[in-house]
OpenMM code with the backbone's topology and positions (N, CA, C; nanometers):
from openmm import Vec3, app, unit

residues = "MET THR ASP PRO GLY ARG VAL GLY LEU SER PRO VAL TYR ALA ASP LEU THR GLU THR SER ARG GLN VAL SER LEU ALA ASP LEU ALA MET GLY CYS VAL PRO PRO ASP GLY VAL GLY VAL VAL LEU PHE ASP GLU GLN PRO VAL GLY ALA LEU ILE ALA ARG SER PRO GLU LEU GLY GLU ARG ILE ALA ALA LEU VAL LEU GLY PRO VAL LEU ALA LEU ASP ALA ASP GLU ARG GLU LEU LEU LEU GLY THR LEU ALA ALA TRP ILE GLU ALA GLY GLY SER VAL SER LYS ALA SER GLU ARG LEU TYR CYS HIS ARG ASN THR VAL ARG ASN ARG LEU GLN ARG ILE GLU ALA LEU THR ASP ARG SER PHE THR ASP PRO VAL GLY LEU ALA GLU ILE TYR VAL ALA ALA THR ALA ALA ARG LEU THR LEU SER LEU GLU PRO".split()
positions = [
    Vec3(0.6106, -2.2722, -2.8346),
    Vec3(0.5016, -2.2121, -2.7617),
    Vec3(0.4853, -2.0676, -2.8084),
    Vec3(0.3641, -2.0241, -2.8253),
    Vec3(0.3402, -1.8884, -2.8723),
    Vec3(0.3193, -1.7938, -2.7564),
    Vec3(0.3453, -1.6685, -2.7822),
    Vec3(0.3271, -1.5629, -2.6837),
    Vec3(0.2364, -1.4595, -2.7483),
    Vec3(0.1165, -1.4399, -2.6973),
    Vec3(0.0221, -1.3513, -2.7641),
    Vec3(0.0670, -1.2049, -2.7702),
    Vec3(0.1631, -1.1661, -2.6911),
    Vec3(0.2097, -1.0275, -2.6923),
    Vec3(0.3286, -1.0036, -2.7831),
    Vec3(0.3923, -1.1094, -2.8278),
    Vec3(0.5122, -1.0989, -2.9110),
    Vec3(0.4888, -1.1741, -3.0410),
    Vec3(0.5093, -1.1063, -3.1535),
    Vec3(0.4869, -1.1680, -3.2831),
    Vec3(0.6077, -1.1411, -3.3719),
    Vec3(0.6553, -1.2435, -3.4398),
    Vec3(0.7636, -1.2294, -3.5357),
    Vec3(0.7155, -1.2700, -3.6735),
    Vec3(0.7549, -1.1924, -3.7737),
    Vec3(0.7157, -1.2204, -3.9109),
    Vec3(0.8390, -1.2464, -3.9957),
    Vec3(0.8310, -1.3501, -4.0771),
    Vec3(0.9402, -1.3800, -4.1702),
    Vec3(0.9280, -1.2890, -4.2912),
    Vec3(1.0326, -1.2844, -4.3728),
    Vec3(1.0184, -1.2145, -4.5009),
    Vec3(0.9158, -1.2887, -4.5882),
    Vec3(0.8636, -1.2208, -4.6877),
    Vec3(0.7709, -1.2830, -4.7821),
    Vec3(0.8469, -1.3883, -4.8628),
    Vec3(0.7823, -1.5005, -4.8878),
    Vec3(0.8446, -1.6053, -4.9683),
    Vec3(0.7395, -1.6709, -5.0569),
    Vec3(0.7824, -1.7268, -5.1694),
    Vec3(0.6901, -1.7834, -5.2675),
    Vec3(0.6953, -1.9359, -5.2747),
    Vec3(0.8047, -1.9951, -5.2327),
    Vec3(0.8237, -2.1393, -5.2449),
    Vec3(0.7878, -2.2062, -5.1123),
    Vec3(0.6842, -2.2900, -5.1127),
    Vec3(0.6384, -2.3542, -4.9895),
    Vec3(0.7446, -2.4433, -4.9262),
    Vec3(0.8416, -2.4885, -5.0036),
    Vec3(0.9478, -2.5698, -4.9448),
    Vec3(1.0342, -2.4869, -4.8497),
    Vec3(1.0209, -2.3542, -4.8545),
    Vec3(1.0958, -2.2636, -4.7660),
    Vec3(1.0254, -2.2408, -4.6321),
    Vec3(0.9081, -2.2977, -4.6133),
    Vec3(0.8273, -2.2684, -4.4950),
    Vec3(0.9013, -2.2950, -4.3650),
    Vec3(0.9662, -2.4072, -4.3540),
    Vec3(1.0374, -2.4407, -4.2304),
    Vec3(1.1437, -2.3355, -4.1985),
    Vec3(1.2203, -2.2982, -4.2979),
    Vec3(1.3241, -2.1955, -4.2790),
    Vec3(1.2625, -2.0619, -4.2416),
    Vec3(1.1525, -2.0269, -4.3061),
    Vec3(1.0880, -1.8984, -4.2803),
    Vec3(1.0244, -1.8944, -4.1412),
    Vec3(0.9748, -2.0074, -4.0940),
    Vec3(0.9219, -2.0144, -3.9572),
    Vec3(1.0348, -1.9885, -3.8576),
    Vec3(1.1527, -2.0409, -3.8870),
    Vec3(1.2690, -2.0149, -3.8010),
    Vec3(1.3030, -1.8661, -3.7985),
    Vec3(1.2959, -1.8014, -3.9133),
    Vec3(1.3230, -1.6571, -3.9184),
    Vec3(1.2162, -1.5791, -3.8421),
    Vec3(1.0917, -1.6233, -3.8508),
    Vec3(0.9842, -1.5580, -3.7750),
    Vec3(1.0077, -1.5739, -3.6245),
    Vec3(1.0544, -1.6915, -3.5824),
    Vec3(1.0866, -1.7124, -3.4407),
    Vec3(1.1992, -1.6201, -3.3953),
    Vec3(1.3006, -1.6038, -3.4801),
    Vec3(1.4092, -1.5114, -3.4469),
    Vec3(1.3566, -1.3682, -3.4387),
    Vec3(1.2684, -1.3314, -3.5291),
    Vec3(1.2100, -1.1970, -3.5261),
    Vec3(1.1330, -1.1762, -3.3960),
    Vec3(1.0602, -1.2779, -3.3520),
    Vec3(0.9872, -1.2664, -3.2263),
    Vec3(1.0833, -1.2428, -3.1099),
    Vec3(1.2030, -1.2991, -3.1197),
    Vec3(1.3044, -1.2771, -3.0165),
    Vec3(1.3551, -1.1341, -3.0123),
    Vec3(1.3181, -1.0526, -3.1106),
    Vec3(1.3575, -0.9110, -3.1129),
    Vec3(1.2653, -0.8248, -3.0283),
    Vec3(1.1582, -0.8832, -2.9762),
    Vec3(1.0705, -0.8143, -2.8819),
    Vec3(1.1147, -0.8586, -2.7433),
    Vec3(1.1436, -0.7637, -2.6524),
    Vec3(1.1876, -0.8036, -2.5184),
    Vec3(1.0893, -0.9019, -2.4547),
    Vec3(1.1384, -0.9923, -2.3703),
    Vec3(1.0539, -1.0959, -2.3113),
    Vec3(0.9285, -1.0422, -2.2426),
    Vec3(0.9370, -0.9264, -2.1820),
    Vec3(0.8213, -0.8697, -2.1136),
    Vec3(0.7495, -0.7661, -2.2004),
    Vec3(0.7880, -0.7578, -2.3275),
    Vec3(0.7324, -0.6571, -2.4172),
    Vec3(0.6174, -0.7094, -2.5011),
    Vec3(0.5611, -0.6183, -2.5776),
    Vec3(0.4530, -0.6484, -2.6690),
    Vec3(0.4886, -0.5836, -2.8017),
    Vec3(0.4726, -0.6567, -2.9099),
    Vec3(0.5004, -0.5964, -3.0393),
    Vec3(0.5078, -0.6970, -3.1517),
    Vec3(0.5130, -0.6419, -3.2721),
    Vec3(0.5251, -0.7204, -3.3936),
    Vec3(0.6537, -0.6768, -3.4617),
    Vec3(0.7388, -0.7727, -3.4971),
    Vec3(0.8664, -0.7408, -3.5608),
    Vec3(0.8808, -0.8218, -3.6890),
    Vec3(0.9178, -0.7527, -3.7943),
    Vec3(0.9506, -0.8170, -3.9214),
    Vec3(1.0995, -0.8494, -3.9201),
    Vec3(1.1343, -0.9721, -3.9507),
    Vec3(1.2740, -1.0159, -3.9464),
    Vec3(1.3680, -0.9190, -4.0162),
    Vec3(1.3323, -0.8758, -4.1361),
    Vec3(1.4203, -0.7896, -4.2145),
    Vec3(1.4423, -0.6517, -4.1529),
    Vec3(1.3613, -0.6120, -4.0561),
    Vec3(1.3738, -0.4798, -3.9945),
    Vec3(1.4624, -0.4800, -3.8706),
    Vec3(1.5047, -0.5949, -3.8225),
    Vec3(1.5824, -0.6036, -3.6993),
    Vec3(1.7012, -0.6986, -3.7130),
    Vec3(1.7963, -0.6715, -3.8026),
    Vec3(1.9055, -0.7673, -3.8221),
    Vec3(1.9923, -0.7874, -3.6979),
    Vec3(2.0208, -0.6821, -3.6235),
    Vec3(2.1032, -0.6980, -3.5033),
    Vec3(2.0256, -0.7736, -3.3966),
    Vec3(1.9007, -0.7391, -3.3796),
    Vec3(1.8171, -0.8116, -3.2838),
    Vec3(1.8062, -0.9584, -3.3180),
    Vec3(1.7966, -0.9901, -3.4470),
    Vec3(1.7878, -1.1297, -3.4892),
    Vec3(1.9160, -1.2056, -3.4546),
    Vec3(2.0302, -1.1411, -3.4731),
    Vec3(2.1564, -1.2057, -3.4348),
    Vec3(2.1594, -1.2361, -3.2857),
    Vec3(2.1121, -1.1425, -3.2067),
    Vec3(2.1106, -1.1620, -3.0613),
    Vec3(2.0097, -1.2697, -3.0240),
    Vec3(1.8928, -1.2680, -3.0883),
    Vec3(1.7916, -1.3701, -3.0607),
    Vec3(1.8424, -1.5088, -3.0966),
    Vec3(1.9290, -1.5168, -3.1963),
    Vec3(1.9864, -1.6458, -3.2379),
    Vec3(2.0742, -1.7051, -3.1285),
    Vec3(2.1401, -1.6169, -3.0513),
    Vec3(2.2275, -1.6632, -2.9442),
    Vec3(2.2130, -1.5710, -2.8223),
    Vec3(2.1057, -1.5894, -2.7446),
    Vec3(2.0837, -1.5023, -2.6287),
    Vec3(2.1987, -1.5065, -2.5268),
    Vec3(2.2631, -1.6226, -2.5139),
    Vec3(2.3749, -1.6335, -2.4200),
    Vec3(2.4897, -1.5419, -2.4627),
    Vec3(2.5173, -1.5395, -2.5928),
    Vec3(2.6206, -1.4511, -2.6442),
    Vec3(2.5793, -1.3052, -2.6262),
    Vec3(2.4508, -1.2765, -2.6460),
    Vec3(2.3997, -1.1418, -2.6240),
    Vec3(2.4209, -1.0959, -2.4808),
    Vec3(2.3918, -1.1840, -2.3861),
    Vec3(2.4140, -1.1508, -2.2443),
    Vec3(2.5618, -1.1234, -2.2179),
    Vec3(2.6465, -1.2048, -2.2773),
    Vec3(2.7915, -1.1885, -2.2599),
    Vec3(2.8382, -1.0547, -2.3176),
    Vec3(2.7900, -1.0186, -2.4360),
    Vec3(2.8280, -0.8916, -2.4980),
    Vec3(2.7779, -0.7742, -2.4146),
    Vec3(2.6541, -0.7829, -2.3676),
    Vec3(2.5998, -0.6758, -2.2835),
    Vec3(2.6850, -0.6573, -2.1587),
    Vec3(2.7220, -0.7679, -2.0951),
    Vec3(2.8043, -0.7595, -1.9735),
    Vec3(2.9441, -0.7082, -2.0036),
    Vec3(3.0021, -0.7525, -2.1136),
    Vec3(3.1369, -0.7116, -2.1507),
    Vec3(3.1447, -0.5625, -2.1801),
    Vec3(3.0514, -0.5120, -2.2603),
    Vec3(3.0569, -0.3724, -2.3033),
    Vec3(2.9941, -0.2787, -2.2016),
    Vec3(2.8785, -0.3162, -2.1487),
    Vec3(2.8045, -0.2266, -2.0595),
    Vec3(2.8181, -0.2625, -1.9119),
    Vec3(2.9095, -0.3528, -1.8803),
    Vec3(2.9243, -0.3986, -1.7421),
    Vec3(2.9253, -0.2877, -1.6379),
    Vec3(3.0078, -0.1838, -1.6543),
    Vec3(3.0091, -0.0766, -1.5540),
    Vec3(2.8760, -0.0014, -1.5439),
    Vec3(2.8046, 0.0099, -1.6527),
    Vec3(2.6729, 0.0752, -1.6488),
    Vec3(2.5730, -0.0171, -1.5792),
    Vec3(2.5769, -0.1454, -1.6133),
    Vec3(2.4851, -0.2415, -1.5532),
    Vec3(2.5088, -0.2584, -1.4032),
    Vec3(2.6294, -0.2293, -1.3584),
    Vec3(2.6630, -0.2437, -1.2166),
    Vec3(2.6143, -0.1260, -1.1319),
    Vec3(2.5688, -0.0193, -1.1936),
    Vec3(2.5205, 0.0970, -1.1187),
    Vec3(2.3916, 0.0622, -1.0453),
    Vec3(2.3556, 0.1467, -0.9469),
    Vec3(2.2283, 0.1236, -0.8796),
    Vec3(2.1161, 0.1349, -0.9821),
    Vec3(2.0033, 0.0736, -0.9532),
    Vec3(1.8948, 0.0600, -1.0505),
    Vec3(1.8500, 0.1936, -1.1094),
    Vec3(1.8352, 0.2957, -1.0274),
    Vec3(1.7871, 0.4247, -1.0782),
    Vec3(1.8849, 0.4861, -1.1772),
    Vec3(2.0124, 0.4856, -1.1429),
    Vec3(2.1124, 0.5453, -1.2316),
    Vec3(2.1303, 0.4620, -1.3584),
    Vec3(2.1295, 0.3306, -1.3428),
    Vec3(2.1411, 0.2412, -1.4587),
    Vec3(2.0263, 0.2663, -1.5561),
    Vec3(1.9043, 0.2708, -1.5056),
    Vec3(1.7878, 0.2925, -1.5914),
    Vec3(1.7908, 0.4304, -1.6561),
    Vec3(1.8409, 0.5296, -1.5835),
    Vec3(1.8530, 0.6643, -1.6390),
    Vec3(1.9491, 0.6650, -1.7581),
    Vec3(2.0652, 0.6042, -1.7412),
    Vec3(2.1636, 0.6022, -1.8492),
    Vec3(2.1187, 0.5151, -1.9653),
    Vec3(2.0662, 0.3972, -1.9370),
    Vec3(2.0200, 0.3098, -2.0452),
    Vec3(1.8986, 0.3692, -2.1169),
    Vec3(1.8117, 0.4358, -2.0425),
    Vec3(1.6978, 0.5026, -2.1046),
    Vec3(1.7412, 0.6163, -2.1951),
    Vec3(1.8425, 0.6904, -2.1517),
    Vec3(1.8964, 0.7978, -2.2338),
    Vec3(1.9610, 0.7414, -2.3595),
    Vec3(2.0375, 0.6352, -2.3436),
    Vec3(2.1005, 0.5710, -2.4592),
    Vec3(1.9948, 0.5214, -2.5573),
    Vec3(1.8899, 0.4579, -2.5078),
    Vec3(1.7827, 0.4078, -2.5948),
    Vec3(1.7131, 0.5226, -2.6675),
    Vec3(1.6861, 0.6303, -2.5966),
    Vec3(1.6201, 0.7462, -2.6600),
    Vec3(1.7091, 0.8066, -2.7676),
    Vec3(1.8389, 0.8143, -2.7406),
    Vec3(1.9342, 0.8694, -2.8374),
    Vec3(1.9415, 0.7809, -2.9625),
    Vec3(1.9440, 0.6499, -2.9423),
    Vec3(1.9461, 0.5561, -3.0548),
    Vec3(1.8167, 0.5692, -3.1353),
    Vec3(1.7021, 0.5697, -3.0659),
    Vec3(1.5729, 0.5817, -3.1339),
    Vec3(1.5611, 0.7141, -3.2087),
    Vec3(1.6322, 0.8161, -3.1618),
    Vec3(1.6297, 0.9480, -3.2260),
    Vec3(1.7339, 0.9577, -3.3368),
    Vec3(1.7914, 0.8463, -3.3758),
    Vec3(1.8887, 0.8454, -3.4844),
    Vec3(2.0179, 0.9158, -3.4497),
    Vec3(2.0531, 0.9180, -3.3219),
    Vec3(2.1765, 0.9827, -3.2791),
    Vec3(2.1622, 1.1328, -3.2588),
    Vec3(2.0416, 1.1835, -3.2577),
    Vec3(2.0175, 1.3263, -3.2372),
    Vec3(1.9987, 1.3563, -3.0892),
    Vec3(2.0890, 1.4351, -3.0353),
    Vec3(2.0794, 1.4751, -2.8948),
    Vec3(1.9536, 1.5593, -2.8734),
    Vec3(1.9262, 1.6505, -2.9660),
    Vec3(1.8084, 1.7377, -2.9523),
    Vec3(1.6791, 1.6574, -2.9494),
    Vec3(1.6650, 1.5621, -3.0424),
    Vec3(1.5432, 1.4804, -3.0455),
    Vec3(1.5327, 1.3918, -2.9214),
    Vec3(1.6455, 1.3386, -2.8783),
    Vec3(1.6447, 1.2562, -2.7568),
    Vec3(1.6038, 1.3399, -2.6362),
    Vec3(1.6530, 1.4629, -2.6284),
    Vec3(1.6182, 1.5488, -2.5145),
    Vec3(1.4687, 1.5797, -2.5148),
    Vec3(1.4094, 1.5964, -2.6334),
    Vec3(1.2649, 1.6188, -2.6415),
    Vec3(1.1886, 1.4962, -2.5920),
    Vec3(1.2333, 1.3793, -2.6307),
    Vec3(1.1677, 1.2553, -2.5873),
    Vec3(1.1785, 1.2354, -2.4367),
    Vec3(1.2905, 1.2795, -2.3817),
    Vec3(1.3160, 1.2594, -2.2387),
    Vec3(1.2703, 1.3770, -2.1527),
    Vec3(1.2245, 1.4841, -2.2166),
    Vec3(1.1811, 1.6047, -2.1463),
    Vec3(1.2916, 1.6609, -2.0580),
    Vec3(1.4096, 1.6717, -2.1166),
    Vec3(1.5214, 1.7320, -2.0444),
    Vec3(1.6060, 1.8132, -2.1429),
    Vec3(1.6982, 1.8894, -2.0902),
    Vec3(1.7837, 1.9738, -2.1729),
    Vec3(1.8817, 1.8873, -2.2509),
    Vec3(1.9171, 1.9320, -2.3708),
    Vec3(2.0104, 1.8538, -2.4547),
    Vec3(2.1469, 1.8376, -2.3883),
    Vec3(2.1889, 1.9340, -2.3073),
    Vec3(2.3165, 1.9184, -2.2363),
    Vec3(2.3092, 1.8050, -2.1342),
    Vec3(2.1916, 1.7828, -2.0785),
    Vec3(2.1731, 1.6705, -1.9859),
    Vec3(2.1933, 1.5390, -2.0600),
    Vec3(2.1374, 1.5310, -2.1804),
    Vec3(2.1557, 1.4105, -2.2626),
    Vec3(2.3031, 1.3940, -2.2961),
    Vec3(2.3682, 1.5011, -2.3390),
    Vec3(2.5121, 1.4936, -2.3704),
    Vec3(2.5925, 1.4438, -2.2501),
    Vec3(2.5628, 1.4985, -2.1331),
    Vec3(2.6356, 1.4577, -2.0121),
    Vec3(2.6152, 1.3096, -1.9819),
    Vec3(2.4933, 1.2617, -1.9976),
    Vec3(2.4660, 1.1199, -1.9721),
    Vec3(2.5385, 1.0315, -2.0729),
    Vec3(2.5383, 1.0725, -2.1993),
    Vec3(2.6086, 0.9947, -2.3017),
    Vec3(2.7594, 0.9954, -2.2763),
    Vec3(2.8121, 1.1080, -2.2323),
    Vec3(2.9547, 1.1146, -2.1977),
    Vec3(2.9856, 1.0236, -2.0793),
    Vec3(2.8926, 1.0128, -1.9879),
    Vec3(2.9117, 0.9219, -1.8743),
    Vec3(2.9170, 0.7773, -1.9223),
    Vec3(2.8308, 0.7423, -2.0171),
    Vec3(2.8327, 0.6067, -2.0737),
    Vec3(2.9663, 0.5824, -2.1439),
    Vec3(3.0142, 0.6810, -2.2192),
    Vec3(3.1442, 0.6677, -2.2866),
    Vec3(3.2545, 0.6431, -2.1841),
    Vec3(3.2536, 0.7198, -2.0749),
    Vec3(3.3575, 0.7059, -1.9726),
    Vec3(3.3499, 0.5696, -1.9037),
    Vec3(3.2279, 0.5267, -1.8710),
    Vec3(3.2112, 0.3990, -1.8015),
    Vec3(3.2487, 0.2795, -1.8893),
    Vec3(3.2181, 0.2880, -2.0178),
    Vec3(3.2436, 0.1749, -2.1081),
    Vec3(3.3804, 0.1814, -2.1743),
    Vec3(3.4455, 0.2947, -2.1624),
    Vec3(3.5742, 0.3188, -2.2288),
    Vec3(3.5607, 0.3027, -2.3806),
    Vec3(3.4453, 0.3499, -2.4326),
    Vec3(3.4179, 0.3486, -2.5760),
    Vec3(3.3637, 0.4843, -2.6161),
    Vec3(3.3917, 0.5240, -2.7396),
    Vec3(3.3503, 0.6551, -2.7879),
    Vec3(3.2397, 0.6421, -2.8921),
    Vec3(3.1421, 0.7316, -2.8835),
    Vec3(3.0353, 0.7351, -2.9829),
    Vec3(3.0848, 0.7889, -3.1163),
    Vec3(3.2021, 0.8490, -3.1194),
    Vec3(3.2573, 0.8996, -3.2457),
    Vec3(3.3437, 0.7956, -3.3160),
    Vec3(3.3770, 0.6871, -3.2489),
    Vec3(3.4534, 0.5778, -3.3082),
    Vec3(3.3543, 0.4736, -3.3608),
    Vec3(3.3583, 0.4418, -3.4895),
    Vec3(3.2609, 0.3465, -3.5448),
    Vec3(3.2581, 0.2120, -3.4710),
    Vec3(3.3725, 0.1621, -3.4320),
    Vec3(3.3760, 0.0332, -3.3620),
    Vec3(3.3148, 0.0468, -3.2228),
    Vec3(3.3537, 0.1511, -3.1508),
    Vec3(3.2984, 0.1736, -3.0179),
    Vec3(3.1481, 0.1925, -3.0214),
    Vec3(3.1007, 0.2714, -3.1166),
    Vec3(2.9576, 0.2951, -3.1310),
    Vec3(2.8840, 0.1656, -3.1636),
    Vec3(2.9397, 0.0868, -3.2544),
    Vec3(2.8773, -0.0408, -3.2907),
    Vec3(2.8692, -0.1338, -3.1692),
    Vec3(2.9760, -0.1391, -3.0918),
    Vec3(2.9767, -0.2252, -2.9735),
    Vec3(2.8728, -0.1792, -2.8719),
    Vec3(2.8622, -0.0494, -2.8516),
    Vec3(2.7628, 0.0022, -2.7571),
    Vec3(2.6215, -0.0264, -2.8078),
    Vec3(2.5983, -0.0055, -2.9369),
    Vec3(2.4659, -0.0315, -2.9930),
    Vec3(2.4273, -0.1792, -2.9779),
    Vec3(2.5181, -0.2681, -3.0158),
    Vec3(2.4894, -0.4111, -3.0055),
    Vec3(2.4676, -0.4502, -2.8592),
    Vec3(2.5501, -0.3996, -2.7694),
    Vec3(2.5360, -0.4315, -2.6270),
    Vec3(2.4046, -0.3779, -2.5709),
    Vec3(2.3661, -0.2563, -2.6108),
    Vec3(2.2398, -0.1993, -2.5634),
    Vec3(2.1215, -0.2813, -2.6141),
    Vec3(2.1283, -0.3247, -2.7388),
    Vec3(2.0227, -0.4091, -2.7948),
    Vec3(2.0186, -0.5422, -2.7218),
    Vec3(2.1341, -0.5991, -2.6966),
    Vec3(2.1421, -0.7268, -2.6247),
    Vec3(2.0880, -0.7130, -2.4828),
    Vec3(2.1211, -0.6065, -2.4153),
    Vec3(2.0710, -0.5846, -2.2799),
    Vec3(1.9182, -0.5750, -2.2799),
    Vec3(1.8642, -0.5034, -2.3763),
    Vec3(1.7195, -0.4885, -2.3857),
    Vec3(1.6492, -0.6210, -2.4118),
    Vec3(1.7120, -0.7063, -2.4928),
    Vec3(1.6476, -0.8310, -2.5331),
    Vec3(1.6748, -0.9493, -2.4409),
    Vec3(1.7848, -0.9462, -2.3673),
    Vec3(1.8216, -1.0670, -2.2923),
    Vec3(1.8283, -1.0505, -2.1419),
    Vec3(1.8461, -0.9298, -2.0937),
    Vec3(1.8658, -0.9117, -1.9501),
    Vec3(1.7404, -0.8612, -1.8822),
    Vec3(1.7127, -0.9155, -1.7682),
    Vec3(1.6047, -0.8626, -1.6851),
    Vec3(1.6667, -0.7559, -1.5973),
    Vec3(1.6317, -0.6312, -1.6234),
    Vec3(1.6958, -0.5203, -1.5526),
    Vec3(1.6063, -0.4598, -1.4456),
    Vec3(1.5208, -0.5408, -1.3879),
    Vec3(1.4346, -0.4912, -1.2813),
    Vec3(1.5196, -0.4602, -1.1588),
    Vec3(1.4843, -0.3537, -1.0853),
    Vec3(1.5635, -0.3172, -0.9663),
    Vec3(1.5590, -0.4249, -0.8604),
] * unit.nanometer
topology = app.Topology()
chain = topology.addChain("A")
for resn in residues:
    res = topology.addResidue(resn, chain)
    for name in ("N", "CA", "C"):
        topology.addAtom(name, app.Element.getBySymbol(name[0]), res)
């Protein structure tokens, strides 16, 4: 079934015998747009999202495992922390750019990120911890309904 607000595109291919496989990749790319979102995603631009779209149940499990304490917060605080994390990720890890996007002081962003580190028991300076937080945040965005 198609969703007019969500579109996934496969990589370019030349051999028509690849069509079935490429349609599957396009479906996975479409899964990189949150269920209530609108957008166009190229498979090659969202490898982590594609992995999560391939197994949404595993994505939910990873989100709960890594971000469980954040997800358990009241809706306002949870959305504040997850929104800050998303802005920081979108800003390429720049606290200053994230603070501009959020219209708050960079120390506020730092404090919120430190709170996420404390709640998840993972560090943004540790490559494994950062990877786990990134994957969990992506999984939460794509698989969990976080309405209050």
